[in-house]
C-alpha positions in Angstrom: 8.2 -13.7 25.2 6.2 -13.9 22.0 2.5 -14.7 22.4 0.4 -15.9 19.5 -2.9 -14.0 19.1 -5.6 -16.6 18.6 -7.8 -14.1 16.8 -5.4 -13.3 14.0 -6.3 -14.3 10.5 -3.0 -16.3 10.1 -3.7 -18.4 13.2 -7.3 -19.0 12.0 -6.0 -20.0 8.6 -3.3 -22.4 10.0 -5.8 -24.0 12.3 -8.3 -24.5 9.5 -5.5 -26.0 7.3 -4.4 -28.4 10.1 -8.0 -29.5 10.8 -9.4 -30.0 7.3 -6.4 -29.7 4.9 -5.1 -27.2 2.5 -7.2 -28.2 -0.6 -10.4 -27.8 1.4 -9.4 -24.4 2.8 -8.4 -23.2 -0.6 -11.6 -24.4 -2.2 -13.7 -22.6 0.5 -11.7 -19.4 -0.1 -12.1 -19.6 -3.9 -15.8 -20.4 -3.6 -16.5 -17.3 -1.5 -14.6 -15.1 -4.0 -16.4 -16.7 -6.9 -19.8 -16.1 -5.2 -19.1 -12.4 -4.8 -18.1 -12.2 -8.5 -21.4 -13.9 -9.4 -23.4 -11.4 -7.3 -21.7 -8.5 -9.1 -22.4 -10.1 -12.5 -26.0 -10.7 -11.6 -26.4 -7.0 -10.6 -24.8 -5.9 -13.9 -27.0 -8.1 -16.0 -30.1 -6.8 -14.2 -29.1 -3.2 -14.8 -28.3 -3.9 -18.5 -31.7 -5.6 -18.9 -33.4 -2.5 -17.5 -31.5 -0.2 -19.8 -32.4 -2.3 -22.8 -36.1 -2.4 -21.8 -36.1 1.4 -21.3 -34.6 2.0 -24.7 -36.9 -0.5 -26.4 -39.9 1.2 -24.8 -38.7 4.6 -25.9 -38.2 3.4 -29.5 -41.7 1.9 -29.7 -43.3 5.2 -28.6 -41.6 7.1 -31.3 -43.1 5.1 -34.1 
């Protein structure tokens, strides 16, 4: 006898789709992926700003 595990990701996904609909589930998934990409981009911009500021300060001391 096959028993469905209620904690499996597939069961969770199918339950979510049946309750709110596929477009809503897909939108939620894409928004969470997009949010992580934005966090990475923000970290990269912060590091780049620090490098630019450090090089700018080094250049002003040499003059």
